[in-house]
py3Dmol code that shows the C-alpha trace and the ligand (Angstrom):
import py3Dmol

protein = """\
ATOM      1  CA  MET A   1     -12.318 -22.007 -16.098  1.00  0.00           C
ATOM      2  CA  THR A   2     -11.982 -18.153 -16.098  1.00  0.00           C
ATOM      3  CA  ASN A   3      -8.591 -16.818 -15.566  1.00  0.00           C
ATOM      4  CA  LEU A   4      -8.050 -13.708 -13.404  1.00  0.00           C
ATOM      5  CA  LEU A   5      -5.124 -11.504 -12.567  1.00  0.00           C
ATOM      6  CA  ILE A   6      -4.902  -9.846  -9.386  1.00  0.00           C
ATOM      7  CA  LEU A   7      -2.291  -7.146  -8.923  1.00  0.00           C
ATOM      8  CA  GLY A   8      -1.134  -7.707  -5.310  1.00  0.00           C
ATOM      9  CA  GLY A   9       1.174  -6.883  -2.495  1.00  0.00           C
ATOM     10  CA  THR A  10      -1.638  -6.023   0.086  1.00  0.00           C
ATOM     11  CA  TYR A  11      -3.801  -7.556   2.508  1.00  0.00           C
ATOM     12  CA  GLN A  12      -6.829  -6.912   0.264  1.00  0.00           C
ATOM     13  CA  ALA A  13      -5.305  -8.720  -2.568  1.00  0.00           C
ATOM     14  CA  ARG A  14      -4.633 -11.740  -0.729  1.00  0.00           C
ATOM     15  CA  GLU A  15      -8.345 -11.646   0.648  1.00  0.00           C
ATOM     16  CA  CYS A  16      -9.648 -11.107  -2.740  1.00  0.00           C
ATOM     17  CA  ALA A  17      -7.623 -14.046  -4.272  1.00  0.00           C
ATOM     18  CA  GLU A  18      -8.887 -16.454  -1.442  1.00  0.00           C
ATOM     19  CA  THR A  19     -12.336 -15.433  -2.092  1.00  0.00           C
ATOM     20  CA  LEU A  20     -12.293 -15.442  -5.959  1.00  0.00           C
ATOM     21  CA  LEU A  21     -10.621 -18.880  -5.706  1.00  0.00           C
ATOM     22  CA  ALA A  22     -13.460 -20.151  -3.476  1.00  0.00           C
ATOM     23  CA  GLN A  23     -16.032 -18.858  -6.351  1.00  0.00           C
ATOM     24  CA  GLY A  24     -14.284 -21.251  -8.767  1.00  0.00           C
ATOM     25  CA  PHE A  25     -12.258 -18.728 -10.793  1.00  0.00           C
ATOM     26  CA  ALA A  26      -8.667 -19.513 -11.656  1.00  0.00           C
ATOM     27  CA  VAL A  27      -6.615 -16.815  -9.821  1.00  0.00           C
ATOM     28  CA  THR A  28      -3.282 -15.561 -10.549  1.00  0.00           C
ATOM     29  CA  SER A  29      -1.760 -13.086  -8.136  1.00  0.00           C
ATOM     30  CA  SER A  30       1.199 -10.841  -9.236  1.00  0.00           C
ATOM     31  CA  LEU A  31       3.695  -9.435  -6.998  1.00  0.00           C
ATOM     32  CA  ALA A  32       6.442  -6.854  -7.583  1.00  0.00           C
ATOM     33  CA  GLY A  33       9.126  -8.876  -5.624  1.00  0.00           C
ATOM     34  CA  ARG A  34      10.140  -5.826  -3.385  1.00  0.00           C
ATOM     35  CA  VAL A  35       9.989  -7.921  -0.128  1.00  0.00           C
ATOM     36  CA  THR A  36      12.324 -10.637   0.715  1.00  0.00           C
ATOM     37  CA  ALA A  37       9.839 -13.137   2.100  1.00  0.00           C
ATOM     38  CA  PRO A  38       6.322 -11.857   0.955  1.00  0.00           C
ATOM     39  CA  ARG A  39       3.256 -13.356   2.588  1.00  0.00           C
ATOM     40  CA  LEU A  40       2.064 -15.355  -0.315  1.00  0.00           C
ATOM     41  CA  PRO A  41      -1.654 -15.498  -1.529  1.00  0.00           C
ATOM     42  CA  ALA A  42      -3.761 -18.496  -2.270  1.00  0.00           C
ATOM     43  CA  GLY A  43      -3.770 -19.845  -5.671  1.00  0.00           C
ATOM     44  CA  GLU A  44      -1.002 -19.205  -8.575  1.00  0.00           C
ATOM     45  CA  VAL A  45       1.647 -16.486  -7.879  1.00  0.00           C
ATOM     46  CA  ARG A  46       3.972 -14.713 -10.194  1.00  0.00           C
ATOM     47  CA  ILE A  47       6.655 -12.334  -8.932  1.00  0.00           C
ATOM     48  CA  GLY A  48       8.374  -9.560 -10.718  1.00  0.00           C
ATOM     49  CA  GLY A  49       7.607  -6.753 -13.011  1.00  0.00           C
ATOM     50  CA  PHE A  50       6.052  -7.224 -16.437  1.00  0.00           C
ATOM     51  CA  GLY A  51       8.467  -4.969 -18.362  1.00  0.00           C
ATOM     52  CA  GLY A  52       5.949  -2.027 -18.648  1.00  0.00           C
ATOM     53  CA  PRO A  53       2.359  -1.950 -19.814  1.00  0.00           C
ATOM     54  CA  GLY A  54       3.383  -3.482 -23.153  1.00  0.00           C
ATOM     55  CA  GLY A  55       4.738  -6.564 -21.266  1.00  0.00           C
ATOM     56  CA  MET A  56       1.680  -6.749 -19.122  1.00  0.00           C
ATOM     57  CA  THR A  57      -0.546  -6.603 -22.193  1.00  0.00           C
ATOM     58  CA  GLN A  58       1.316  -9.629 -23.550  1.00  0.00           C
ATOM     59  CA  TRP A  59       1.126 -11.481 -20.434  1.00  0.00           C
ATOM     60  CA  LEU A  60      -2.569 -11.078 -20.155  1.00  0.00           C
ATOM     61  CA  THR A  61      -3.179 -12.150 -23.653  1.00  0.00           C
ATOM     62  CA  GLU A  62      -0.790 -15.147 -23.315  1.00  0.00           C
ATOM     63  CA  HIS A  63      -2.481 -16.288 -20.135  1.00  0.00           C
ATOM     64  CA  ARG A  64      -5.952 -15.781 -21.404  1.00  0.00           C
ATOM     65  CA  ILE A  65      -6.935 -13.432 -18.762  1.00  0.00           C
ATOM     66  CA  ALA A  66     -10.600 -12.409 -18.558  1.00  0.00           C
ATOM     67  CA  ALA A  67     -10.324  -9.658 -16.140  1.00  0.00           C
ATOM     68  CA  VAL A  68      -7.811  -7.881 -13.805  1.00  0.00           C
ATOM     69  CA  VAL A  69      -8.311  -6.553 -10.184  1.00  0.00           C
ATOM     70  CA  ASP A  70      -5.879  -3.928  -9.461  1.00  0.00           C
ATOM     71  CA  ALA A  71      -5.515  -4.359  -5.573  1.00  0.00           C
ATOM     72  CA  THR A  72      -2.068  -2.954  -5.352  1.00  0.00           C
ATOM     73  CA  HIS A  73      -1.254  -0.271  -2.492  1.00  0.00           C
ATOM     74  CA  PRO A  74      -2.831   3.026  -3.185  1.00  0.00           C
ATOM     75  CA  PHE A  75       0.908   4.606  -3.455  1.00  0.00           C
ATOM     76  CA  ALA A  76       1.831   1.911  -5.998  1.00  0.00           C
ATOM     77  CA  GLU A  77       1.421   4.547  -8.926  1.00  0.00           C
ATOM     78  CA  ARG A  78       3.227   2.956 -11.864  1.00  0.00           C
ATOM     79  CA  ILE A  79       1.763  -0.546 -11.874  1.00  0.00           C
ATOM     80  CA  GLY A  80      -1.795   1.347 -11.544  1.00  0.00           C
ATOM     81  CA  SER A  81      -1.160   3.254 -14.719  1.00  0.00           C
ATOM     82  CA  ALA A  82       0.272   0.453 -16.449  1.00  0.00           C
ATOM     83  CA  ALA A  83      -2.794  -1.821 -15.533  1.00  0.00           C
ATOM     84  CA  VAL A  84      -5.156   0.711 -17.277  1.00  0.00           C
ATOM     85  CA  THR A  85      -2.878   0.888 -20.499  1.00  0.00           C
ATOM     86  CA  ALA A  86      -2.562  -2.704 -20.653  1.00  0.00           C
ATOM     87  CA  CYS A  87      -6.147  -3.760 -20.112  1.00  0.00           C
ATOM     88  CA  ASN A  88      -7.102  -1.146 -22.737  1.00  0.00           C
ATOM     89  CA  SER A  89      -4.878  -2.782 -25.096  1.00  0.00           C
ATOM     90  CA  ALA A  90      -5.949  -6.482 -24.355  1.00  0.00           C
ATOM     91  CA  GLY A  91      -9.548  -5.359 -24.349  1.00  0.00           C
ATOM     92  CA  ILE A  92     -10.270  -6.813 -20.828  1.00  0.00           C
ATOM     93  CA  PRO A  93     -12.026  -5.234 -17.920  1.00  0.00           C
ATOM     94  CA  LEU A  94     -10.173  -3.656 -14.943  1.00  0.00           C
ATOM     95  CA  LEU A  95     -11.305  -3.032 -11.496  1.00  0.00           C
ATOM     96  CA  ARG A  96      -9.525  -1.117  -8.817  1.00  0.00           C
ATOM     97  CA  LEU A  97      -9.738  -2.516  -5.261  1.00  0.00           C
ATOM     98  CA  GLN A  98      -8.509   0.258  -2.893  1.00  0.00           C
ATOM     99  CA  ARG A  99      -9.508   0.856   0.706  1.00  0.00           C
ATOM    100  CA  PRO A 100     -10.691   4.217   1.940  1.00  0.00           C
ATOM    101  CA  GLY A 101      -8.163   6.720   2.868  1.00  0.00           C
ATOM    102  CA  TRP A 102      -7.983   7.731   6.548  1.00  0.00           C
ATOM    103  CA  GLN A 103      -9.915  10.438   8.033  1.00  0.00           C
ATOM    104  CA  PRO A 104      -8.639  12.898  10.934  1.00  0.00           C
ATOM    105  CA  GLY A 105     -10.809  12.924  14.298  1.00  0.00           C
ATOM    106  CA  PRO A 106     -12.060  16.436  15.678  1.00  0.00           C
ATOM    107  CA  ASP A 107      -9.018  16.837  17.829  1.00  0.00           C
ATOM    108  CA  ASP A 108      -6.295  15.516  15.557  1.00  0.00           C
ATOM    109  CA  ARG A 109      -3.555  17.684  14.599  1.00  0.00           C
ATOM    110  CA  TRP A 110      -2.910  16.292  11.033  1.00  0.00           C
ATOM    111  CA  HIS A 111      -0.495  17.967   8.515  1.00  0.00           C
ATOM    112  CA  TRP A 112      -1.174  16.824   5.079  1.00  0.00           C
ATOM    113  CA  ALA A 113       1.782  16.586   2.711  1.00  0.00           C
ATOM    114  CA  GLU A 114       1.638  15.924  -1.011  1.00  0.00           C
ATOM    115  CA  SER A 115       4.837  13.870  -1.406  1.00  0.00           C
ATOM    116  CA  LEU A 116       7.593  12.255   0.977  1.00  0.00           C
ATOM    117  CA  ASP A 117       9.702  15.343   0.329  1.00  0.00           C
ATOM    118  CA  ALA A 118       7.044  17.600   1.338  1.00  0.00           C
ATOM    119  CA  ALA A 119       6.576  15.381   4.491  1.00  0.00           C
ATOM    120  CA  ALA A 120      10.147  15.620   5.213  1.00  0.00           C
ATOM    121  CA  ARG A 121      10.130  19.411   5.265  1.00  0.00           C
ATOM    122  CA  VAL A 122       7.119  19.513   7.655  1.00  0.00           C
ATOM    123  CA  THR A 123       8.871  16.835   9.819  1.00  0.00           C
ATOM    124  CA  ALA A 124      11.999  19.124  10.010  1.00  0.00           C
ATOM    125  CA  ARG A 125      10.158  22.064  11.109  1.00  0.00           C
ATOM    126  CA  LEU A 126       7.823  20.283  13.471  1.00  0.00           C
ATOM    127  CA  ALA A 127       9.767  17.248  15.227  1.00  0.00           C
ATOM    128  CA  ASP A 128      12.725  16.591  17.290  1.00  0.00           C
ATOM    129  CA  ARG A 129      11.891  12.858  17.562  1.00  0.00           C
ATOM    130  CA  ALA A 130       9.784  11.229  14.787  1.00  0.00           C
ATOM    131  CA  PHE A 131       8.438   7.961  14.060  1.00  0.00           C
ATOM    132  CA  VAL A 132       8.551   7.198  10.178  1.00  0.00           C
ATOM    133  CA  THR A 133       6.248   4.535   8.839  1.00  0.00           C
ATOM    134  CA  THR A 134       6.185   5.267   5.304  1.00  0.00           C
ATOM    135  CA  GLY A 135       7.949   2.180   4.214  1.00  0.00           C
ATOM    136  CA  ARG A 136      11.592   1.460   3.044  1.00  0.00           C
ATOM    137  CA  GLN A 137      11.042   3.233  -0.513  1.00  0.00           C
ATOM    138  CA  GLY A 138      11.462   6.915  -0.469  1.00  0.00           C
ATOM    139  CA  LEU A 139      13.250   6.926   2.692  1.00  0.00           C
ATOM    140  CA  GLY A 140      15.924   8.993   1.044  1.00  0.00           C
ATOM    141  CA  ALA A 141      13.517  12.137   1.140  1.00  0.00           C
ATOM    142  CA  PHE A 142      14.314  12.120   4.964  1.00  0.00           C
ATOM    143  CA  ALA A 143      18.149  11.764   4.577  1.00  0.00           C
ATOM    144  CA  ALA A 144      18.847  15.656   4.899  1.00  0.00           C
ATOM    145  CA  LEU A 145      17.122  15.828   8.296  1.00  0.00           C
ATOM    146  CA  THR A 146      20.185  16.723  10.266  1.00  0.00           C
ATOM    147  CA  ARG A 147      18.420  17.882  13.607  1.00  0.00           C
ATOM    148  CA  THR A 148      15.481  15.471  13.920  1.00  0.00           C
ATOM    149  CA  TRP A 149      16.136  11.813  15.287  1.00  0.00           C
ATOM    150  CA  LEU A 150      13.979   9.260  13.329  1.00  0.00           C
ATOM    151  CA  LEU A 151      12.580   5.909  14.351  1.00  0.00           C
ATOM    152  CA  ILE A 152      12.062   4.098  10.961  1.00  0.00           C
ATOM    153  CA  ARG A 153       9.976   1.049  10.877  1.00  0.00           C
ATOM    154  CA  CYS A 154       9.904  -1.091   7.743  1.00  0.00           C
ATOM    155  CA  VAL A 155       9.673  -4.698   6.666  1.00  0.00           C
ATOM    156  CA  ASP A 156      13.022  -5.065   5.205  1.00  0.00           C
ATOM    157  CA  PRO A 157      16.400  -3.243   5.845  1.00  0.00           C
ATOM    158  CA  PRO A 158      16.301   0.067   4.191  1.00  0.00           C
ATOM    159  CA  GLU A 159      18.995   1.286   1.696  1.00  0.00           C
ATOM    160  CA  ALA A 160      21.173   4.399   1.921  1.00  0.00           C
ATOM    161  CA  PRO A 161      21.041   7.364   1.927  1.00  0.00           C
ATOM    162  CA  LEU A 162      19.489   7.685   5.570  1.00  0.00           C
ATOM    163  CA  PRO A 163      19.512  10.568   7.958  1.00  0.00           C
ATOM    164  CA  PRO A 164      22.391  10.768  10.370  1.00  0.00           C
ATOM    165  CA  HIS A 165      20.240  10.145  13.605  1.00  0.00           C
ATOM    166  CA  HIS A 166      18.029   7.253  13.178  1.00  0.00           C
ATOM    167  CA  ARG A 167      17.241   3.825  14.619  1.00  0.00           C
ATOM    168  CA  VAL A 168      15.644   1.209  12.167  1.00  0.00           C
ATOM    169  CA  ILE A 169      13.096  -1.400  13.430  1.00  0.00           C
ATOM    170  CA  LEU A 170      12.229  -4.326  11.281  1.00  0.00           C
ATOM    171  CA  SER A 171       8.582  -5.763  11.394  1.00  0.00           C
ATOM    172  CA  ARG A 172       5.485  -6.142   9.613  1.00  0.00           C
ATOM    173  CA  GLY A 173       1.925  -5.426  10.721  1.00  0.00           C
ATOM    174  CA  PRO A 174      -0.615  -5.623  11.907  1.00  0.00           C
ATOM    175  CA  TYR A 175      -0.226  -3.534  14.963  1.00  0.00           C
ATOM    176  CA  GLU A 176      -2.281  -3.342  18.110  1.00  0.00           C
ATOM    177  CA  VAL A 177      -2.710   0.229  19.546  1.00  0.00           C
ATOM    178  CA  ALA A 178      -1.491  -0.645  22.875  1.00  0.00           C
ATOM    179  CA  ASP A 179       1.836  -1.861  21.208  1.00  0.00           C
ATOM    180  CA  GLU A 180       2.070   1.297  19.075  1.00  0.00           C
ATOM    181  CA  ARG A 181       1.333   3.537  22.163  1.00  0.00           C
ATOM    182  CA  ALA A 182       4.037   1.720  24.050  1.00  0.00           C
ATOM    183  CA  LEU A 183       6.486   2.203  21.420  1.00  0.00           C
ATOM    184  CA  LEU A 184       5.834   5.981  20.960  1.00  0.00           C
ATOM    185  CA  LEU A 185       6.329   6.202  24.626  1.00  0.00           C
ATOM    186  CA  ARG A 186       9.478   4.219  24.693  1.00  0.00           C
ATOM    187  CA  HIS A 187      11.237   6.276  22.155  1.00  0.00           C
ATOM    188  CA  ASN A 188       9.761   9.513  23.286  1.00  0.00           C
ATOM    189  CA  ILE A 189       8.314  10.067  19.829  1.00  0.00           C
ATOM    190  CA  ASP A 190       6.711  13.684  19.335  1.00  0.00           C
ATOM    191  CA  THR A 191       5.387  13.276  15.693  1.00  0.00           C
ATOM    192  CA  LEU A 192       4.205  10.348  13.578  1.00  0.00           C
ATOM    193  CA  ILE A 193       4.795  10.404   9.852  1.00  0.00           C
ATOM    194  CA  THR A 194       2.613   8.054   7.621  1.00  0.00           C
ATOM    195  CA  LYS A 195       1.364   7.509   4.238  1.00  0.00           C
ATOM    196  CA  ASP A 196      -2.514   7.668   3.960  1.00  0.00           C
ATOM    197  CA  SER A 197      -2.600   3.994   3.216  1.00  0.00           C
ATOM    198  CA  GLY A 198      -5.947   3.424   4.604  1.00  0.00           C
ATOM    199  CA  GLY A 199      -7.327   0.246   6.406  1.00  0.00           C
ATOM    200  CA  SER A 200      -7.457  -1.124   9.949  1.00  0.00           C
ATOM    201  CA  LEU A 201      -4.236  -3.293   9.919  1.00  0.00           C
ATOM    202  CA  THR A 202      -1.884  -0.156  10.330  1.00  0.00           C
ATOM    203  CA  SER A 203      -4.299   2.192  11.959  1.00  0.00           C
ATOM    204  CA  GLY A 204      -3.325   1.625  15.476  1.00  0.00           C
ATOM    205  CA  LYS A 205      -0.463   4.111  15.337  1.00  0.00           C
ATOM    206  CA  LEU A 206      -3.044   6.955  14.472  1.00  0.00           C
ATOM    207  CA  THR A 207      -5.176   5.903  17.360  1.00  0.00           C
ATOM    208  CA  ALA A 208      -2.074   5.849  19.679  1.00  0.00           C
ATOM    209  CA  ALA A 209      -0.753   9.350  18.458  1.00  0.00           C
ATOM    210  CA  ARG A 210      -4.377  10.543  19.094  1.00  0.00           C
ATOM    211  CA  GLU A 211      -4.411   9.302  22.618  1.00  0.00           C
ATOM    212  CA  LEU A 212      -1.148  10.989  23.300  1.00  0.00           C
ATOM    213  CA  GLY A 213      -2.063  14.110  21.430  1.00  0.00           C
ATOM    214  CA  LEU A 214       0.714  13.782  18.928  1.00  0.00           C
ATOM    215  CA  PRO A 215       0.778  15.825  15.659  1.00  0.00           C
ATOM    216  CA  VAL A 216       0.789  13.486  12.425  1.00  0.00           C
ATOM    217  CA  VAL A 217       2.418  14.238   8.979  1.00  0.00           C
ATOM    218  CA  ILE A 218       0.348  12.313   6.535  1.00  0.00           C
ATOM    219  CA  VAL A 219       1.387  11.848   2.840  1.00  0.00           C
ATOM    220  CA  SER A 220      -2.015  12.190   0.558  1.00  0.00           C
ATOM    221  CA  ARG A 221      -2.704   9.595  -1.938  1.00  0.00           C
ATOM    222  CA  PRO A 222      -1.205  10.060  -5.495  1.00  0.00           C
ATOM    223  CA  GLN A 223      -3.673  10.503  -8.487  1.00  0.00           C
ATOM    224  CA  ARG A 224      -4.205   7.355 -10.109  1.00  0.00           C
ATOM    225  CA  PRO A 225      -6.130   7.248 -13.647  1.00  0.00           C
ATOM    226  CA  GLU A 226      -9.928   6.931 -13.600  1.00  0.00           C
ATOM    227  CA  THR A 227     -10.986   3.416 -13.483  1.00  0.00           C
ATOM    228  CA  PRO A 228     -13.906   1.512 -12.159  1.00  0.00           C
ATOM    229  CA  SER A 229     -13.268   1.474  -8.454  1.00  0.00           C
ATOM    230  CA  VAL A 230     -14.681  -0.360  -5.190  1.00  0.00           C
ATOM    231  CA  THR A 231     -13.347  -0.527  -1.731  1.00  0.00           C
ATOM    232  CA  SER A 232     -14.358  -4.030  -0.417  1.00  0.00           C
ATOM    233  CA  THR A 233     -13.544  -7.568  -1.517  1.00  0.00           C
ATOM    234  CA  ALA A 234     -17.158  -8.383  -1.472  1.00  0.00           C
ATOM    235  CA  GLU A 235     -17.838  -5.661  -4.161  1.00  0.00           C
ATOM    236  CA  ALA A 236     -14.860  -6.753  -6.290  1.00  0.00           C
ATOM    237  CA  VAL A 237     -16.111 -10.422  -6.256  1.00  0.00           C
ATOM    238  CA  GLN A 238     -19.646  -9.219  -7.292  1.00  0.00           C
ATOM    239  CA  TRP A 239     -17.879  -7.012 -10.168  1.00  0.00           C
ATOM    240  CA  VAL A 240     -15.928  -9.868 -11.218  1.00  0.00           C
ATOM    241  CA  ILE A 241     -19.174 -12.184 -11.349  1.00  0.00           C
ATOM    242  CA  ASP A 242     -21.106  -9.489 -13.333  1.00  0.00           C
ATOM    243  CA  HIS A 243     -18.246  -8.713 -15.786  1.00  0.00           C
ATOM    244  CA  VAL A 244     -17.261 -12.259 -16.541  1.00  0.00           C
ATOM    245  CA  SER A 245     -20.596 -14.138 -16.091  1.00  0.00           C
ATOM    246  CA  GLY A 246     -21.072 -17.383 -17.846  1.00  0.00           C
ATOM    247  CA  GLU A 247     -17.512 -18.021 -18.242  1.00  0.00           C
ATOM    248  CA  SER A 248     -16.483 -19.602 -14.982  1.00  0.00           C
TER     249      SER A 248
END
"""
ligand_1 = """\
48
NAP
P 5.205 0.860 -8.564
O 5.893 2.031 -8.233
O 3.612 1.363 -9.001
O 5.829 -0.106 -9.432
C 6.869 0.090 -9.925
C 7.190 -1.146 -11.040
O 7.229 -2.466 -10.170
C 6.163 -1.321 -11.796
O 6.208 -0.633 -13.029
C 6.173 -2.941 -12.149
O 7.251 -3.234 -13.004
C 6.577 -3.393 -10.845
N 5.265 -3.725 -10.026
C 4.659 -3.156 -9.047
N 3.778 -3.813 -8.494
C 3.754 -4.979 -9.198
C 2.927 -6.180 -9.146
N 1.852 -6.173 -8.176
N 3.195 -7.178 -9.736
C 4.118 -7.068 -10.777
N 4.939 -5.900 -10.910
C 4.635 -5.007 -10.104
O 4.894 0.046 -7.125
P 5.746 0.163 -5.741
O 5.167 1.229 -5.066
O 7.171 -0.175 -6.127
O 5.018 -1.014 -5.030
C 5.427 -2.343 -5.545
C 4.612 -3.515 -4.727
O 4.510 -3.109 -3.333
C 3.055 -3.362 -5.246
O 2.712 -4.473 -5.379
C 2.304 -2.740 -4.066
O 1.042 -3.101 -3.959
C 3.237 -3.192 -2.878
N 3.058 -2.074 -1.767
C 3.618 -0.798 -2.030
C 3.463 0.190 -0.977
C 3.881 1.580 -1.322
O 3.959 2.319 -0.417
N 4.227 1.945 -2.578
C 3.152 -0.252 0.148
C 2.703 -1.579 0.491
C 2.750 -2.563 -0.545
P 7.367 -3.214 -14.657
O 7.164 -1.763 -15.027
O 8.515 -4.059 -14.939
O 5.912 -4.058 -14.866
"""
view = py3Dmol.view(width=600, height=400)
view.addModel(protein, "pdb")
view.setStyle({"model": 0}, {"cartoon": {"style": "trace"}})
view.addModel(ligand_1, "xyz")
view.setStyle({"model": 1}, {"stick": {}})
view.zoomTo()
view.show()
């Protein structure tokens, strides 16, 4: 059997694990352990950090991993860099599986921000009532917003510091456009705040904002090190077959 490691925590990572298992590979998925009750992929799962690139190199060697697919979220910067270093050190191929970013339509009013801090500054200027969907981590960037009321949606309860005027709703996607529209209307939201996560499972909020003519503050993706990259599970599976052929 050929051993593969998928760096996960995304829908695409779960889809990739399932498909590669069906192809006869021995797949281990790795999760950071951030979410209390994560959706588990098929196959073996390990949870928790590796202890940096050195720890990951050791893990790859000990588990005789033939190739790694980094299917982590586009905003998970550190693990992406660690994977490049570790795979180089272990001498095994690495592929990044990453869905394309979102694109504005012709009438959309999207304000691109380079960081959560920058997004918070634009929000302070733009919004009376904002819907914040950037995730639990990094919410501290919005803590200094004293004028704007924030509806914060995340999977697990966020930690302090939080802005003075806010409400938290805990939920996990996917989300339908009609539900997103109803939520925006129910809370009189005038601005949507999101990361450029990409994919269709959470894009309903963008469609709903478009329909309601609301501006969007969107955090652009961080730079990640250059590495072979694909956008679909089918391409990832083909890459694995090409790079570890004859070993499965
Ligand atoms: P990060 O900043 O890149 O990683 C921080 C540290 O967490 C890493 O150095 C590593 O610890 C550990 N880690 C991260 N992903 C891991 C994985 N898949 N398996 C094992 N260890 C992992 O990552 P993050 O932004 O905190 O994201 C953590 C996880 O949540 C990722 O798996 C990502 O796919 C998922 N996620 C992130 C976002 C987001 O917006 N950032 C959104 C949705 C899902 P060591 O240094 O100890 O190895």
